[in-house]
Structures are given as structure tokens and as C-alpha cells.
C-alpha positions in Angstrom: 12.1 32.1 -43.7 13.7 30.0 -41.6 12.3 26.7 -40.2 12.4 24.1 -38.1 12.6 20.4 -39.6 12.1 17.7 -37.2 11.8 14.4 -36.9 10.5 11.6 -34.5 11.9 8.9 -33.4 9.6 6.0 -31.0 10.2 6.8 -27.2 11.2 3.2 -26.5 13.2 1.8 -29.1 15.2 2.3 -32.0 14.5 4.8 -34.4 13.1 3.4 -37.7 15.9 4.2 -40.1 18.7 2.3 -37.2 20.9 -0.3 -39.2 18.9 0.3 -42.9 22.2 0.9 -44.7 20.2 2.4 -47.9 18.1 5.4 -44.5 21.5 6.2 -43.9 22.2 6.9 -47.5 19.1 8.5 -48.6 20.2 11.3 -45.7 23.7 11.5 -46.5 22.4 12.1 -49.6 18.8 14.5 -48.3 22.2 16.4 -46.5 24.7 17.1 -50.0 20.5 18.2 -51.6 20.4 20.5 -48.9 24.0 21.6 -49.5 23.3 21.8 -52.7 20.6 24.1 -52.8 22.2 26.5 -50.4 19.4 25.5 -47.5 20.7 24.3 -44.6 21.6 26.2 -42.2 22.0 23.4 -39.0 21.6 20.2 -38.9 21.8 17.2 -35.8 20.7 14.3 -34.5 19.5 14.1 -30.9 20.6 11.4 -28.2 17.7 9.3 -26.4 14.8 11.0 -25.3 15.8 9.3 -22.0 19.3 11.0 -21.8 17.8 14.1 -22.1 17.7 16.5 -18.7 14.7 18.5 -18.3 14.1 21.8 -16.2 11.2 23.2 -14.7 10.8 26.7 -13.6 8.8 25.6 -10.8 10.7 23.3 -9.2 14.0 24.2 -7.3 15.6 20.9 -9.5 15.8 18.9 -12.8 14.9 15.3 -14.2 16.4 13.3 -16.7 14.2 11.5 -19.5 11.9 13.0 -22.0 10.0 16.6 -21.3 7.1 15.2 -23.0 5.0 12.0 -22.3 3.9 10.4 -25.1 5.5 7.7 -28.1 7.7 9.7 -29.7 10.0 12.3 -29.3 12.4 14.4 -31.6 15.4 12.4 -33.1 16.8 14.4 -35.2 16.2 18.2 -36.9 17.7 20.5 -39.5 17.2 24.5 -39.9 16.5 25.7 -43.4 16.2 29.5 -45.0 14.2 28.9 -47.5 11.9 31.4 -49.8 8.1 29.9 -48.8 7.1 27.2 -46.2 5.8 25.4 -49.6 9.9 24.9 -50.3 9.6 24.3 -46.3 7.3 20.8 -46.8 8.9 19.6 -50.1 12.0 18.9 -47.6 10.2 17.7 -44.9 8.4 15.3 -47.6 12.0 14.2 -47.9 13.0 14.5 -44.7 10.0 11.4 -44.0 10.8 9.4 -46.8 14.4 8.8 -45.8 14.2 9.1 -42.2 11.7 6.5 -42.9 8.8 8.2 -39.9 6.8 11.3 -39.8 8.1 15.0 -39.9 7.6 18.0 -38.7 7.8 21.5 -40.6 7.4 24.4 -37.6 8.2 28.7 -39.0 10.4 30.8 -36.5 9.0 33.8 -35.6 
């Protein structure tokens, strides 16, 4: 099954792992572990939500800034191919610890 594993960054300010060398090493190690396990399909970090462009089908224009208000936005993601949700959740725990922030695991249809 394919899942989206997302990590969250605060809407304002640096990400929780910014400037922490140990975090960068842990995230690199997590990516290496995912590659070795053969579960990583794609990984990517995102620029701050303030740099997003939101396109609304009910309007004829686009707007800059996050699509959803709140205190956090998606800061990065992995697409994983795993055996089941239990395995996906295990990876989610590892990502949350390495990135020092909340993570969400959501299966694709």
C-alpha cells in the first residue's frame, strides 16, 4: 500500500529542526533506512507556506500564502510503499522523532 507521510512546520518561524545538526543527521539516517528497506518512493521538503500560491476554482485569480489557516502547515513529505498501516505508522513515529514535530500518515486511495 502507498501512504503519504507528512511532517508539519509552524506557520510562522523556522521549522522545529532548523539549525540542529543532530536533526539533519537523523533525517539523513531515516532516509537511508527507508531506502535500504525499499519503502521510499519519493521524499521532499517544502518551502514555507507563505510562498505557496492557492488556486480557488470559485475565483478567477490566485492568492499567495497558505491554503489553510492555523498554527502549522505541511513542511515536508514522503511517499512510502509499505506492507500495511502498522508499518506506515512505525515510519511515521521515526519521522516525527527525527524531524522533532508532528507527522501524519495517510493512505492513498
